[in-house]
N, C-alpha and C positions, 0 to 999 in steps of 0.2 A: 841170966834170965832169957836173953835172946836165944841161947843155944837150947834152953828148955822148950821153947815154943816152936823151934824150927821144924822138928819132925811132925808135930801136929799140923802146922801150917802146910807142910809138903803133902801130908796125907789128905788134908782137906782139898787141896788143889787137885790131887789125883781123883778124889771122889767127884769133884765138880766137873772135871774133864770127862770122866766116865759117864756122869749124868747127862752132859751135853751130847755125848756120842749117842746115848740111848734115845734122847729126845730128837736128835737129828734123824735117827733111823725111823722113828715114828712119823716125823713130818714127811720124810721122803718115801713113805710106804706107797707101793704101787697101786694105782687105781685099777680095779678089775670090774668086769661086767657084772658078775653075780652078786658081788658085795655092794658096789657103788652105783652102777649104771642102771641095772634092771629095776630097782625100786623107783627111780625117777621116771623111766620110760613107762612102766606099768601104771603109775599114778596119773601121768599127764598126757600120754600118747595113746596107750592101748585102749582107752575109753572108746575111741573111734576106730583105731587101727586094729580091728579084730574081725573074725568071721561074721558076715551078715550086716556089718555096719556100713555107713556111707563112705568112709575113707577107702582109698583104692588098694591098700595092701596091709598085711599084718605087721605089727611090731610087738611080738610076744617073746620069741626065742632069741638066743644069741645070733643065730644064722639070719633071722629076719632083720635084725639091726645092723649086723656087719655088712650085709650085701647092699644096704642103703646108706652106708656111712657118709659118703661124699654129699649125698642129697641132704641127709639129716644135718650135717655140719653147716650147710649153706642156709637151710630154712630156719634153724634155731639161732644161728648167728645173726641173721637179718631181723629176727623177731616175728617172722611170718607164721611160724609154728612154735608151740601149739596155738591154735586160733583163740584169741580172747579179744573181743571188740569193745568191751565196755570201758568207759572212762573211769578209772579207779580213783581219780581225784574228786570225782563227783559223788559217787556212792560206793560204799564198801560192801562187797558181796563175799559170801562164805565159800562159794563153789568156784572161786577163781582158778582157772586152769592155765597157769602161765609159769614159765621157768624163772627162777631167780638168776641173777648174774653169776652167782657161785655155781648153780646147777648147770648153766650154759657152759661155763668154763670147764667144769668137770668133764662134761661129755666131749667137748672139743679137744681137750688135752688127752683124753682117753683114745679118741680116734687118731690123733696125731702120734700116739705112742703105739700104734699098730694093734689096738683093741685087745689087750690081754683079757683072757677069760677069767682067770683066777680059779678057785676051787668050784667045780661044777655043783650047783645046788638046784635041783629041778622042782623043789616043793612049790615055790611061788609060781613058777611057770605052769605046773600041772594044775594048780588051783585056778589060775586065770583061764587056762584052756578049758577046764571043766565048766567054769562060769560062762565063757564065751560060747561053748557048744550049747548051753542052755539059753543063750541069747540075752544075758543080763550083764549090766555094768555095776549092779548092786554088790554088796560085800558077801552075799550068800545067795543060795538058790531060792527061787520063788516058792511060796507055799501053794500057789495055785496059778495056772495059766489057762486062760480061755481064748481059744482061737477060732478062726473062720472054719466053716464046715469042710471046705476043700480049698486047695490053692487056686488063685486067680491068675489067668494068663494075660499079661499086658503085652499087646501086640507091638511089634517093632516097626510101626508105620509112622512114627513121628508125631502121633496124636496124644494129647493129654486126656486123661479120663478121671471122672469123679465117681467113685464107687462107694456105696454104703453096704456094709455087711452086717447081718443080724446074728448075734451070738446069744442064744437063750441059756439060762442057768437056773438051777434049783438046788438048794442046800437045806440041811436040817435046821440050822440056826444062822442068824446074822453074825458077821465077824468084823473085828476092828482092824482097819487097814493102817499099816505103819509106813508103807511105801507102795508106789504104783509105777509101772513102766511099760511103755509101748514096746512090742517085740516084733521082729520081722526077720525072715531069712534073706531079705535083699532090700536094704534101705536105699541102695544107690538109685533105684528107679522111682523113689517116692519123694514128692515135693513136700508134703506134710501129711499128718494124720491127726484126727480128733476122735475121741471116744466118749460117749455119753452113757453112763450107767443108770438105767431106769428101773425103779422098783415097780413090780407088777404084783400087787397083793391079791387082787381079785382072781380066784381060781377059775372063774368062768371065762377069763380072757385067755385064749389059746396062744401060747408063745412059740409053738412049734410049726403048726401047719399054715405058715405064711411064707412069703418069699425069703430066701436066705441072702439074696443080694439084689441091689437095684443100681442100674447105671443112670446117674442123674443127667448124663449128656444125651440120652436117647428118649424115646417115647416111654421107656420103662418108668421114668420119673412120675408119670401119671398114676402109677400103681402104688405110690408111696402112702396113700391114705390107709392102706391095710395095716400100717405100723402105728398110726396115730393113737390107738388105744394104749400103746406102750408108753407114750410120752406124757402121761398125766403127772408123773412124779419123777423128776430127775434127781438122783442121789449125788452124782458127781460128774464132773466134766474135765477131761484132761487131754493130753495130746503129745505130739512129737514134731520137732522141726530139725533140720540138719544141724548137728552140733550138740543137741540137747541129750541129756541122759535121763535118769530116773527122777521121780519126785518123792521126797521123803519128809517126814514130819518130826518135830521135837517130842520130848517126853510129855505125855498127857494130851497130845494133839493128834487128831486123825479123823477118820470118818467110818461109818458103818456100811459094810458090804451087805446088801439086803439078802434075804433068804431066797427070794424068787424074783426073776426079772429078765431083762434083755439089755445087752450092750449093743448100741448102734455105733459101729466103727466106720468112720468116714475116712477114706484113703484117696488122696489126690496123687495120681500117678503122673509123673512128668513124662515128656516125650522120650521114647526109647528107639534106638536104632536096630534092635533085634528083639525077638520074642523072649520074654522072661517070666517065669512063674514067681508068684509072690504069695507067701503064707504069713498072715499077720494076726496079731492078737494082743492081749494085755496080761502082764505079770502082776500078781498081787502078793504082797508080803504082809503077813499078819502079826499082831502082837497081842499078848494076853492081858496086859494091864488095861484098866478102864481109861477112857478118855474124858477129860473135863471140857475140852474145847473142840468143836466140830469145824473142819476145814470147808470153806466155801470158795467159789470162783465167780468173778464178774468180768465180762468182756466189754470193752469200751472202744468205740470207733467203728470201722468197717465190720459189718456183720454183728454189731453189738449195740450197746446204749450210745446214743448220740450220732449214729452213722449218717443221719441226714443233716447234722449240724456242722459237719466238717467245712471249714471256711478258708478259701473258696472250695467248692466241691472238687473231688479228685478227677480233674480233667487236665492232663498234662500234655500241652501241645508239643508237636515235633520241634526239635532244636531249641528247646526251652528248659529253663530250670525254674522251679516254683516251690514255694513253701506253703504248707497247709496246716491249719490249727483247729483244735477242738477243745472245748471246755465242758466239763461235766461236774455237777455239784453232788456231793455225798449227802443225800437227804434222809438217809436211813440211820443205822446204828453207828456208833464209834467202832472203828475196826483197826486191827493190827496186821500189817502185811507180812507174809512169809516169802512170796515169790513175785517177780515181775516178768512178764513174757511179752516183749515188744515184737511186732511183726510188720514187715514191709516186703515188697517183692524186688524185682531185679534192678529197677532204676532208682530205688531208694538210695539216698546219699547220706542223710543224717537223721537220727531219731532222738528226740529228747522228751522226757516226761517229768513233770514236777507238780507239786501241790502247793496251794496257798491257803493258809489257815485263816481263822477269823481275825487274827491280829495282823494279817497280811504278810506273815513270815513265809519264806520259801522252804519247802520240804523236798529235797532232791529225790527222785524216784529211779530214773535210769537215763543214761546218756550214751549213745553209740555215735561217736564223731564221724566214723567212716563205715557206713553200713555195708555189710557183706552178706548177700542173700545165701551164700553157700554155707556160712557158719553162723548159726543163731544160737540162742541159749534161753533156758528157763533160769533166770537169775535169782539166787537164793540170798535173802538179806541176812547179814550177820546179826543184826539187832532188829527187833520189831520196829517197823515204820508205822507210826500211829497217825491215822487220818480220822479226826473227829467229825461229827455231824456238822455240816455247813462248809467243810473244806472243799475247795474247788480243784479238780484234777485237770491239768493242762497237758495236752499232747501237741508236739510240733514235729512235723515231718517235712524234710526237704528232698526233692526228687530231681534227678538229672536225666532228662530225655534228649541228650545230645549225642552226636557221633563220638565225642571224646569219652563217653562212658563205655568202657569195654564190655560191661554186663548188659548193655541195651539189647533186648531181644530182637529189635528191628534194625536192619541195615538197608536203606537209610531209615532214620527215625520216623515213627508214625504217631498219631494221636493215641494216647493211652488213657483208658478210663478205669473206673472202679465198677466192675460188673458183678452181678449176683453169683456168677459161677466161680469167682475167685481164681481165674486162670492166672498162671504165673507170668504171662506176657501182658497182663493188666495189673492194676495196683491195689494195695490195701494200706491202711494206716490204723493199726490195731494195738491195743494194750490189754492183756489179760492180767488180772491181779488175783493172786491166791491169798486168802486171808482168814482170820478168825475174829470173833467178837472181842473187842477190847476189854482188858482187865486192868484195874488200877495197878500202877507200877510197871506196866509194859515198857515204858520209856527207858527204864533202867536195867532191862533184862538183856541177855544175849541168848539167842536160840541155840540149843545144844545140838 
């Protein structure tokens, strides 16, 4: 009986041994750029490291990555890149742009193995380059792009400038917006941008024969009244800050692009050391299905609701650290949040926002433990955050106006205020919330 089973057992051992060899071969498969590394880099790095964006170089092709390999290894190993400043233990965001430990180790091991290319596949690279040349981080080309009438020359004199550009439009019908995105040929010289889409239904209001641009830092600001007839009805308000990408909406959610109107595009140009042209606009991505819920935006704090109620007022003395708070009560409808957009300037140290409901329970909104002016974000919630009527929104901002703050714009430190011009060497404490009207059961949903 033992002899009868011996060949079968021997054969089974041979099969097991062969199976182990095959599995070992699979496990030891070489990591290559086009199969393993490129998808990680494109998803997490090329959002900013592409033509026209704020990052200083491209990370699209094999050559782009290979020549920066030592630097890439250092910044991802330290966790400095990709930049993601939100406290993920406080709130869960869907657009988190951060590498897992497995992804980090995959890239580092690949670099240490002399960066094998593998089988060259240029399809993903060409698609990304095509999108980059269009100026979008969205997964497809825009359906419509509205831009300034002509490029603006930002002088290299070290001065900040606040420009507003008028972009008129007329279409046969209104259109449903699926996503919207600020676009520029040179974001490196821009501190931030905001765009307001205004519907101008009255055909007697001329949307063309008025100024195309106004410099708010000069006497031109006194001519702004010519645009006031456009501002009777604002359809939407969005923007861009360094680090942010597009704004997109779930199924059944969006807003209507009006048939006729004007976009007032405000661009805050940071100090530049050399002359640079800037051509800016807004990408629109449309969808055919009807929307059941219309997206709205509310601004809280500096430049918005409660700006005079910041306590103490934003007056940060030289060589001082201070904390400032604001409370605003939702006195209108019940709402469900899609995005949170916190904003401070260069001496910001920590930003925290939360809500307290009628039962005095805390609803976390966003927490940035170590504020970084260079890398901000429009944070997209994974699940609707419901704020019922009567809920109190709390904003807490801490500022560091000392010599120990390397981002301090003044050496030595000076008194920093919150001025109406929103200069980057002054301060802001702002939270923009993108939301829709609440519907029963939102608490149990996940935004798609």
